[in-house]
C-alpha angles and dihedrals in degrees: 000000000000092000092051091050089053090050090056091046091050092051092048087052092051092047090051091060099051142053092289094077098053090043091057091050105037098040097052094044091046094052091047091047095051093050094044091050091052093044093056088072100027122110092210119125118251091254092052091049093051093046091050091050095049093045092050090052092049092052098044098040098075091060091046089052089051091053096044095049090046090055090046096051091045089058088065095039093052092047098069101311096291094315091141088060096041092051095048108133112243120354115021094201090067089068091056092045091050092049092049093045091051089053090049092050090051091046093049092049093048093048090046090051090053096047097041093049090046092044096045093050092044088053089055094046096039114027091188093061133100118313118245091245091057088051091063091053088045088057092048093050094051095042097048089051087061093051096099090050092057091056094044094047092046091054092047091047093052098041102035105020139247096297092060093046093051092045091050088051091053090048088049093052091050090048091048090055094047094048089056088063126072089276089074100046094107107026104038095097092060098050124073091221092058099053105076098047096048098038093045091048093048090051091051090050092050091057090058097044140047092253126105119243088246092053091078120099116274095355095121091046090051091050091055088048091051092051092048092049092051093050093047094046093047090050094048093046091053093047091047093044091055090058097039115133101170131265125293117247089242094060116108 
């Protein structure tokens, strides 16, 4: 357990000394600043503003995940074609899990920064809006819904390369947008790209009504689906990580 902790600590240190750190600070603050600037002059209701914000995050985040996981995988590829992972003492899969967990930690901190800055300023501008404590839960709902995508994108980035991971991220953003329309009314609980937008939106609506978050249609089903996806992806990553032998030079 101590060795695994040191692996995560090492990954966080590496991420802190490359492009990943400024990306997780500048991008969240930039998104919050753009929306808050627009909302100062917008006639939208508070509920509509919060829904628009969470849905934008849900649509944009798959592409961001694609870019982030691509950068994380390229760190290892550039440093001797994954030799640091291949030479890990003991179980090789722990190196992949540590890398993925470190990216998840950075992603959660970045998303929290964006939502908390947005929520705090909205509280000042609109005292009747969402409480800051609810903003933390809002962040957690949206972030956890993206958990399966982190695992999927990391695998694609390592096996197929950064181009494939970013392309998948772009596809995911398009899918997330489509699943927020009427096209996704039936199938969104079963697809990883449909979870964040709908779950985040339902949480926002629950804060402005007397209904519980779990009152909304298909939320319970989507939570079961999310849990199942997380378990399956975690198991597959461990099995794959045990057999990982690097990436061929011809891979993209």
